[in-house]
Residue, then its C-alpha position, 0 to 999 in steps of 0.5 A: m791778284q788776290t794772291v799777290g795782295a795776301s802775300k804782300r800782307i803776310f810778308g809785311l807781317l813777317d817784316r814787322q819788328p816787335k816793339i819789345s825785343s825778346t833778345s837783348n840789344e844796346s838799350c836793354s842789355i843789363e842782366p842784374t847780378n844783385f837783383d834784390g827781388s823788389i818791384h816798384f811801379d812809378n807813375i805807370s799809365f797804360t792803354y791797349l793799342t787796340r783801345p787807346e781811348q780807354q785808359i786801363l791804368t792811370n798814374v799807378f804807384f806801388s812797391i813790393a818788397s823782396g820776399q813780400k807775398v802780394v795778392l792782386v784782388g779785384p773784379s774781372g777787368s780790373s787790370k790784375s793780369t795787365i800788371a803781371s803782363l807789364i812786369e813780364r814786358f809782354s806789354e809796355s806802359q805808355s808812361g812811368t817806370i817799372y823797377l826791378g830792384s834798382y834797375s829800370l825794367a826797360s834796361i833789362n835783357p828780356q831773356w834774363l827777365r823771362q828766365n827769372i820771372s814766371f807768368v802763368n796766363q789765366e786766359p783760356s781759349l774761346f771758340a768764335c761763337s756765342i757765350r752760350y755755346n762756349i759754356s755748353f761746348g762738348l755737351d749734347p745740345n738736346q740735353v742742356s737747357f738754358d737754365d743749366i747754362i745760367r746755373v753753371a755761369k752763376q757757379a762760375n761768377s759769370h752770370q752778372f757780367i754776361e747779363e750786362f752785354d747787349q746780347k747777353y748769353d748770345t754775345l759773340v766772343g772768340e780767342y782774341d775777343h777784347h770784350l772780355s777781360g782775362g778773368q771773364r774768359 
């Protein structure tokens, strides 16, 4: 009986349709021929599906002109990666519109978009164990002191936010852990 239940869940996952198609359809089939390179966020609000009660972006407005170099600066968890993910349409905002030139991002063929805009993910893989273990992974545990782990965390500008967790360096994390932002990973 367990096999039947597991199979049902697997087939359910396989049958799911993604919210954002990776190919074109009637609603997002435009392949801009005269895209000027500008990006405009118009009243964008965003929450993660796994944490709908936590607003990540609220009524965000900004424009980037064609050829303009822009750096998103802020502490870990301040939504820099989220903004890049929205531009690439790996995620969808709850409200507002993102424009590429004069085109609404939602109307652009996702294949065209991903062929013309690159995104380099900053998130490394983490093992499903403590922060302490992830920092010292691959080293002989008998040769690495807790002071060594703290020193390395301080060098990586991680010590302060690690100390804010209830379990500090013993906080369990993993590849899909939502306690850590991309920068914190």
